[in-house]
C-alpha positions as CSV (number, residue, x, y, z in Angstrom):
1,X,0.6,24.2,8.8
2,X,3.2,25.0,11.4
3,X,6.2,27.3,10.6
4,X,9.4,25.5,9.8
5,X,12.9,26.9,10.0
6,X,15.3,26.5,7.0
7,X,16.9,23.3,8.3
8,X,13.6,21.6,8.7
9,X,12.4,22.8,5.3
10,X,15.5,21.1,3.8
11,X,14.8,17.9,5.8
12,X,11.2,17.9,4.5
13,X,12.3,18.2,0.9
14,X,14.9,15.5,1.3
15,X,12.4,13.1,2.9
16,X,9.9,13.9,0.2
17,X,12.4,13.0,-2.5
18,X,13.1,9.7,-0.8
19,X,9.4,9.1,-0.5
20,X,8.8,9.7,-4.3
21,X,11.6,7.3,-5.1
22,X,10.0,4.7,-2.7
23,X,6.6,5.1,-4.5
24,X,8.2,4.7,-7.9
25,X,10.1,1.6,-6.9
26,X,7.0,-0.1,-5.6
27,X,3.7,0.3,-7.5
28,X,2.6,-3.2,-6.6
29,X,2.6,-5.1,-3.4
30,X,5.3,-7.5,-4.9
31,X,7.5,-4.6,-5.9
32,X,7.0,-2.8,-2.6
33,X,7.8,-6.0,-0.6
34,X,10.9,-6.6,-2.6
35,X,12.1,-3.0,-2.1
36,X,11.5,-3.1,1.6
37,X,13.5,-6.4,1.9
38,X,16.3,-4.8,-0.1
39,X,16.3,-1.8,2.3
40,X,16.2,-4.2,5.3
41,X,19.3,-6.0,4.0
42,X,21.2,-2.8,3.3
43,X,20.5,-1.8,7.0
44,X,21.9,-5.0,8.5
45,X,18.8,-7.0,8.9
46,X,19.1,-10.8,8.6
47,X,16.6,-13.0,6.9
48,X,14.7,-15.0,9.5
49,X,14.7,-18.1,7.2
50,X,18.5,-18.1,7.5
51,X,18.3,-17.8,11.3
52,X,16.0,-20.8,11.5
53,X,17.9,-22.9,8.9
54,X,21.3,-22.3,10.7
55,X,19.8,-22.8,14.1
56,X,21.1,-19.4,15.3
57,X,20.2,-18.0,18.7
58,X,18.8,-14.5,18.6
59,X,19.7,-11.9,21.3
60,X,19.1,-8.3,22.2
61,X,20.2,-6.0,19.4
62,X,19.7,-8.5,16.6
63,X,17.8,-7.3,13.6
64,X,15.8,-9.7,11.4
65,X,13.2,-9.6,8.6
66,X,10.7,-12.1,7.2
67,X,8.9,-12.0,3.9
68,X,5.5,-13.8,3.3
69,X,4.8,-15.0,-0.3
70,X,6.7,-11.9,-1.7
71,X,3.7,-9.7,-0.6
72,X,4.1,-9.0,3.1
73,X,7.1,-8.2,5.2
74,X,8.0,-8.0,9.0
75,X,11.1,-6.2,10.3
76,X,12.1,-6.7,13.9
77,X,14.8,-5.3,16.2
78,X,15.2,-7.4,19.4
79,X,15.1,-5.4,22.6
80,X,16.6,-6.0,26.0
81,X,13.2,-6.5,27.7
82,X,11.6,-10.0,27.7
83,X,9.5,-10.2,24.6
84,X,6.6,-11.6,26.5
85,X,6.3,-8.1,28.1
86,X,5.2,-6.8,24.8
87,X,6.5,-5.2,21.6
88,X,6.2,-1.8,19.9
89,X,4.5,-2.5,16.6
90,X,3.5,-0.4,13.6
91,X,1.5,-2.0,10.8
92,X,0.6,-0.6,7.3
93,X,-0.6,-2.1,4.1
94,X,1.2,-2.1,0.8
95,X,-1.6,-3.0,-1.6
96,X,-3.5,-0.3,-3.4
97,X,-6.7,-0.1,-5.6
98,X,-6.0,-1.0,-9.3
99,X,-7.1,-3.1,-12.2
100,X,-6.1,-6.8,-12.3
101,X,-5.8,-8.6,-15.6
102,X,-8.0,-11.7,-15.8
103,X,-6.7,-15.2,-16.4
104,X,-8.2,-15.5,-19.9
105,X,-7.9,-11.9,-20.9
106,X,-6.7,-11.3,-24.5
107,X,-9.3,-10.9,-27.2
108,X,-9.8,-9.0,-30.5
109,X,-12.9,-6.8,-31.3
110,X,-13.4,-4.3,-34.1
111,X,-9.8,-4.6,-35.3
112,X,-8.3,-3.9,-31.8
113,X,-6.8,-6.1,-29.2
114,X,-7.9,-5.8,-25.5
115,X,-7.0,-7.3,-22.2
116,X,-10.0,-8.0,-19.9
117,X,-9.6,-6.7,-16.3
118,X,-11.2,-7.1,-12.9
119,X,-10.9,-4.0,-10.6
120,X,-9.3,-4.5,-7.1
121,X,-10.5,-2.5,-4.1
122,X,-12.9,0.3,-3.8
123,X,-12.7,2.6,-6.9
124,X,-14.7,5.1,-8.8
125,X,-14.6,3.2,-12.1
126,X,-15.0,6.3,-14.2
127,X,-11.7,7.7,-12.9
128,X,-9.7,4.9,-14.5
129,X,-10.5,5.7,-18.1
130,X,-8.8,7.9,-20.7
131,X,-5.5,7.9,-18.8
132,X,-2.1,6.4,-19.5
133,X,-1.7,3.1,-17.7
134,X,1.3,0.7,-17.1
135,X,1.3,-3.1,-16.6
136,X,3.3,-4.5,-13.7
137,X,3.6,-8.0,-12.4
138,X,4.8,-11.6,-12.9
139,X,4.0,-14.4,-15.2
140,X,4.9,-17.9,-13.9
141,X,5.3,-20.5,-16.6
142,X,4.7,-24.3,-16.1
143,X,8.5,-24.9,-15.8
144,X,8.6,-22.6,-12.8
145,X,10.2,-19.7,-14.6
146,X,9.0,-16.4,-13.4
147,X,8.9,-13.6,-15.9
148,X,8.9,-10.0,-14.6
149,X,6.7,-7.6,-16.5
150,X,6.9,-3.8,-16.3
151,X,5.5,-2.0,-19.4
152,X,4.8,1.7,-19.5
153,X,7.2,3.3,-17.0
154,X,10.3,4.0,-19.0
155,X,10.1,7.1,-21.3
156,X,10.6,4.9,-24.4
157,X,7.9,2.4,-23.3
158,X,4.4,2.4,-24.8
159,X,1.5,2.9,-22.4
160,X,-2.0,1.3,-22.5
161,X,-5.4,2.4,-21.3
162,X,-9.2,2.1,-21.1
163,X,-11.0,4.2,-23.6
164,X,-14.1,6.3,-23.0
165,X,-16.9,7.4,-25.3
166,X,-16.6,10.8,-26.9
167,X,-18.7,13.6,-25.3
168,X,-20.5,14.2,-28.7
169,X,-22.1,10.7,-28.4
170,X,-22.4,10.4,-24.6
171,X,-26.0,11.7,-24.1
172,X,-27.3,8.5,-22.6
173,X,-24.0,7.8,-20.6
174,X,-24.3,11.2,-18.9
175,X,-27.8,10.3,-17.6
176,X,-26.4,7.4,-15.6
177,X,-25.5,7.3,-11.9
178,X,-21.8,7.8,-11.2
179,X,-21.5,4.1,-10.1
180,X,-22.5,2.8,-13.5
181,X,-21.2,5.6,-15.9
182,X,-18.4,3.0,-16.5
183,X,-19.2,-0.6,-15.5
184,X,-16.7,-3.2,-14.3
185,X,-16.9,-5.3,-17.4
186,X,-16.2,-2.2,-19.5
187,X,-12.8,-1.6,-18.0
188,X,-11.0,-3.4,-20.7
189,X,-7.5,-2.4,-21.6
190,X,-6.7,-1.4,-25.2
191,X,-3.3,-2.9,-26.1
192,X,-3.0,-3.0,-29.9
193,X,-4.4,-2.2,-33.3
194,X,-1.7,-3.5,-35.7
195,X,-2.4,-6.8,-37.5
196,X,0.3,-9.4,-37.9
197,X,2.2,-9.7,-41.1
198,X,0.7,-12.5,-43.2
199,X,2.3,-14.5,-45.9
200,X,0.4,-14.8,-49.2
201,X,-2.5,-17.2,-49.0
202,X,-2.5,-17.3,-45.1
203,X,-5.6,-16.4,-43.1
204,X,-5.7,-15.2,-39.6
205,X,-9.0,-14.8,-37.9
206,X,-7.7,-12.4,-35.2
207,X,-4.6,-10.7,-36.8
208,X,-4.3,-8.0,-34.1
209,X,-4.5,-10.4,-31.2
210,X,-2.0,-12.6,-33.1
211,X,0.5,-9.7,-33.4
212,X,0.2,-8.9,-29.7
213,X,0.9,-12.6,-28.9
214,X,3.9,-12.5,-31.2
215,X,5.3,-9.4,-29.4
216,X,4.8,-11.1,-26.0
217,X,6.6,-14.2,-27.3
218,X,9.5,-12.2,-28.6
219,X,9.9,-9.9,-25.7
220,X,8.9,-12.2,-22.7
221,X,9.0,-15.7,-24.1
222,X,5.4,-16.3,-23.1
223,X,2.3,-17.9,-24.7
224,X,-1.3,-17.0,-24.4
225,X,-1.9,-19.9,-22.0
226,X,0.7,-18.4,-19.6
227,X,-1.8,-15.7,-18.6
228,X,-3.5,-18.4,-16.4
229,X,-0.6,-18.3,-13.9
230,X,0.0,-14.6,-14.1
231,X,-0.4,-11.7,-11.6
232,X,-0.6,-8.6,-13.8
233,X,-1.7,-5.3,-12.3
234,X,-2.7,-2.2,-14.3
235,X,-1.6,1.0,-12.6
236,X,-1.2,4.7,-13.6
237,X,1.9,5.2,-15.7
238,X,4.5,7.7,-14.7
239,X,6.6,8.9,-11.7
240,X,5.4,10.5,-8.5
241,X,5.5,14.3,-8.9
242,X,5.7,17.4,-6.7
243,X,2.3,19.1,-6.6
244,X,1.3,22.7,-6.2
245,X,2.9,25.9,-7.4
246,X,4.7,26.0,-4.0
247,X,6.0,22.3,-4.3
248,X,4.4,21.7,-0.9
249,X,2.6,18.4,-1.9
250,X,3.1,15.2,-3.8
251,X,0.7,13.6,-6.4
252,X,1.2,10.0,-7.0
253,X,-0.5,6.6,-7.4
254,X,-0.7,4.2,-4.4
255,X,-0.2,6.7,-1.5
256,X,-2.9,4.7,0.3
257,X,-1.2,3.2,2.0
258,X,2.4,3.2,0.9
259,X,2.8,6.6,2.4
260,X,2.4,5.0,5.9
261,X,4.6,2.1,4.8
262,X,7.3,4.6,4.0
263,X,6.9,6.8,7.1
264,X,6.8,3.8,9.4
265,X,9.9,2.4,7.8
266,X,11.7,5.6,8.2
267,X,10.6,6.0,11.8
268,X,11.6,2.4,12.5
269,X,15.1,2.7,10.9
270,X,15.9,6.0,12.5
271,X,14.6,5.4,16.0
272,X,17.0,4.8,18.9
273,X,17.4,1.3,20.3
274,X,14.6,0.4,22.6
275,X,14.2,-1.9,25.6
276,X,11.1,-3.2,23.9
277,X,11.4,-5.3,20.7
278,X,10.4,-3.1,17.8
279,X,8.3,-4.4,14.9
280,X,7.5,-2.9,11.5
281,X,4.8,-4.8,9.6
282,X,3.8,-4.4,6.0
283,X,0.8,-6.5,4.8
284,X,-1.2,-7.1,1.6
285,X,-4.9,-7.3,0.8
286,X,-6.2,-4.6,3.1
287,X,-8.2,-3.0,0.3
288,X,-10.3,-6.2,-0.1
289,X,-10.7,-7.0,3.6
290,X,-7.3,-8.2,4.7
291,X,-8.1,-11.7,3.6
292,X,-6.0,-14.5,2.2
293,X,-2.6,-15.8,3.0
294,X,-0.9,-12.4,2.7
295,X,-3.5,-10.3,4.5
296,X,-3.6,-9.2,8.1
297,X,-6.1,-12.0,8.9
298,X,-3.4,-14.5,8.0
299,X,-1.1,-15.6,10.9
300,X,2.0,-14.1,9.5
301,X,2.7,-11.8,12.5
302,X,1.8,-14.5,15.0
303,X,3.9,-17.1,13.3
304,X,6.9,-14.8,12.9
305,X,6.8,-13.8,16.6
306,X,6.6,-17.5,17.5
307,X,9.7,-18.2,15.4
308,X,11.6,-15.3,17.0
309,X,10.6,-16.4,20.5
310,X,11.8,-19.9,19.6
311,X,15.1,-18.5,18.3
312,X,15.5,-16.6,21.6
313,X,15.6,-19.9,23.3
314,X,12.4,-20.0,25.4
315,X,9.3,-20.8,23.3
316,X,5.9,-21.5,24.8
317,X,2.4,-20.9,23.6
318,X,1.8,-18.8,26.7
319,X,4.8,-16.7,26.1
320,X,3.6,-16.0,22.6
321,X,0.1,-15.0,23.7
322,X,1.6,-12.7,26.4
323,X,3.9,-11.1,23.9
324,X,1.0,-10.3,21.6
325,X,-1.4,-9.2,24.3
326,X,1.1,-6.9,26.0
327,X,2.1,-5.2,22.8
328,X,1.3,-1.6,21.8
329,X,0.5,-1.0,18.1
330,X,-0.2,1.8,15.7
331,X,-2.3,0.9,12.7
332,X,-0.7,3.1,10.1
333,X,-3.3,4.0,7.5
334,X,-4.3,7.1,5.7
335,X,-7.3,9.3,6.5
336,X,-9.4,11.5,4.3
337,X,-8.0,15.0,4.1
338,X,-10.6,17.8,4.4
339,X,-11.5,19.0,1.0
340,X,-13.4,22.4,1.1
341,X,-14.8,21.6,-2.4
342,X,-16.7,18.8,-0.9
343,X,-17.3,20.2,2.6
344,X,-20.8,18.6,2.8
345,X,-19.3,15.1,3.5
346,X,-17.0,16.4,6.3
347,X,-17.5,17.5,9.9
348,X,-15.0,20.3,10.3
349,X,-14.2,19.9,14.0
350,X,-13.3,16.3,13.5
351,X,-11.6,16.2,10.2
352,X,-7.9,15.7,9.2
353,X,-6.5,18.7,7.4
354,X,-3.7,18.4,4.8
355,X,-0.5,19.9,6.2
356,X,-1.4,19.8,9.9
357,X,0.4,16.6,10.8
358,X,-0.4,13.0,11.6
359,X,-4.0,12.2,11.9
360,X,-5.1,10.1,15.0
361,X,-8.4,8.2,14.7
362,X,-9.5,6.8,18.0
363,X,-12.0,4.8,16.0
364,X,-12.9,4.2,12.3
365,X,-15.7,2.2,10.8
366,X,-19.0,3.1,9.2
367,X,-22.1,4.8,10.6
368,X,-22.5,3.4,14.2
369,X,-18.7,2.5,14.3
370,X,-19.4,-0.7,12.4
371,X,-16.2,-2.6,11.8
372,X,-14.2,-0.4,14.1
373,X,-11.4,-0.8,16.6
374,X,-12.2,1.8,19.3
375,X,-8.9,2.5,21.2
376,X,-8.9,3.1,24.9
377,X,-8.7,6.6,26.4
378,X,-5.7,5.4,28.5
379,X,-3.7,4.4,25.4
380,X,-4.5,7.6,23.6
381,X,-3.5,9.6,26.7
382,X,-0.1,8.0,26.8
383,X,0.5,8.6,23.1
384,X,-0.5,12.3,23.4
385,X,2.3,12.7,26.0
386,X,4.8,10.8,23.8
387,X,4.0,13.0,20.8
388,X,3.9,16.2,22.8
389,X,7.3,15.5,24.3
390,X,8.7,14.8,20.8
391,X,7.2,18.1,19.4
392,X,5.1,16.1,16.8
393,X,2.4,18.0,14.9
394,X,-0.7,15.8,15.2
395,X,-4.5,16.1,14.9
396,X,-7.5,13.9,15.6
397,X,-10.0,13.0,13.0
398,X,-12.9,10.8,11.8
399,X,-13.4,9.7,8.2
400,X,-16.1,12.2,7.2
401,X,-19.6,12.7,8.5
402,X,-21.2,9.9,10.4
403,X,-23.7,8.8,7.7
404,X,-21.7,9.9,4.6
405,X,-19.9,6.5,4.4
406,X,-16.9,5.3,6.2
407,X,-14.0,2.9,6.1
408,X,-11.8,0.6,8.1
409,X,-8.2,-0.5,8.6
410,X,-6.3,-3.5,9.9
411,X,-6.6,-2.2,13.5
412,X,-9.4,-4.5,14.6
413,X,-7.5,-7.6,13.6
414,X,-4.5,-7.4,15.9
415,X,-6.7,-5.9,18.6
416,X,-8.2,-9.4,18.8
417,X,-5.0,-10.5,20.7
418,X,-5.9,-7.9,23.4
419,X,-3.2,-5.5,22.5
420,X,-3.7,-1.7,22.5
421,X,-4.2,-0.5,18.9
422,X,-5.0,2.8,17.4
423,X,-5.1,4.3,13.9
424,X,-2.6,7.0,13.1
425,X,-1.7,8.0,9.5
426,X,-1.4,10.7,6.9
427,X,-4.4,12.7,5.5
428,X,-4.6,12.6,1.8
429,X,-6.8,14.0,-1.0
430,X,-8.3,12.0,-3.9
431,X,-8.1,8.8,-1.8
432,X,-8.4,5.7,-4.1
433,X,-8.2,7.8,-7.2
434,X,-5.4,6.9,-9.7
435,X,-3.5,10.0,-8.4
436,X,-3.7,10.8,-4.7
437,X,-2.3,14.0,-3.1
438,X,-0.4,14.3,0.2
439,X,1.5,17.1,2.1
440,X,5.2,16.9,2.4
441,X,4.9,18.4,5.8
442,X,2.6,15.5,6.8
443,X,5.2,12.9,5.6
444,X,7.7,14.6,7.8
445,X,5.5,14.9,10.9
446,X,4.2,11.3,10.6
447,X,7.7,10.0,10.3
448,X,8.5,11.9,13.5
449,X,5.4,10.5,15.1
450,X,6.3,6.9,14.3
451,X,9.9,7.5,15.5
452,X,8.6,8.9,18.8
453,X,6.4,5.8,19.2
454,X,9.3,3.5,18.8
455,X,11.2,5.5,21.4
456,X,8.4,5.8,23.9
């Protein structure tokens, strides 16, 4: 880690506090999207829907944002240069591994009530048991009413969780491979054990389940059948915390990839006006392949740029294609921080180290670069100069040893337009675990990195 003077140390701590608040405000992609839109409006960005509805003409200096299905967001600041000459774009994802509650989830067994779950993204299932969990999400009723759910975050809230077998009886369990110590269908959420009060002579086949339903009816006005049209996510309960005796790190849920969402947002908001149109993109579904209507494979970016070009008064399909092809992009996603306790899966000379700045990955993928976007040397060379001139601490890294595994990002998807794209993000420890660890210095340096990109 580089040495910082007192003013910089204060800036690092201030930014870290803002980052913790950002994490706490957005533990799901819906919450994160809503929070980003709130920040956009507070900073003078206008909703693109209003621009389109009112037939307004956009011009250089205008700032707009667009939200896609309440799970993805684009923020844009129009530059003086013709948009067909390309944009400066940073894209991150705001979904994180978790447990999703199924559509027919509530049942009673052994005098206890459970909610059945389906895990989302790549997780080590055994890490998600015997810990306090919260339930976040929405329930949409047939009359169109949306009920917001957030249980387990306030100090007075109850928490829920997945139980594990006691060590005294786990002889057979301990013989299993790590991938099946806890199996997917066993990640059921314990939510109650108290039976409903019955009047004399009444019989209730599932009294504990009945009491849970009664509570849900009283507190949220919902019936069991409303689970069918619900999106409820189970995430670790509690706030983001400073980590380490020296307060140099942060431990929190969802840092992959909301740490890059936050740093790109800060870099975007605090960068100087640019001749190029600046774009900050936040997408959903990266953890399951960037699929669906809110993932990077959807045409949200392309459609939004098309609407902006139209509102600038000179739309053509060719202009749209040129704008995308001529753009420069950073795929903002985390990398694996080198962990000396597991050194055998890293290659020291090409690993990202926590506390040493933004991690640049020329390529990602698995084994023989499968699924990778491999950025050009020319693009990387120009970025090196940009970051050197801005005194940004950065490093280059791969995601572990070649045959140890691997992973990907959204980079290869926008690269299909022909634009320059490279991965740059924050190294973290415990990636995809309920609680991930990052360096405050890396949050600071990566914010500087993204700001420098927008000003290149």
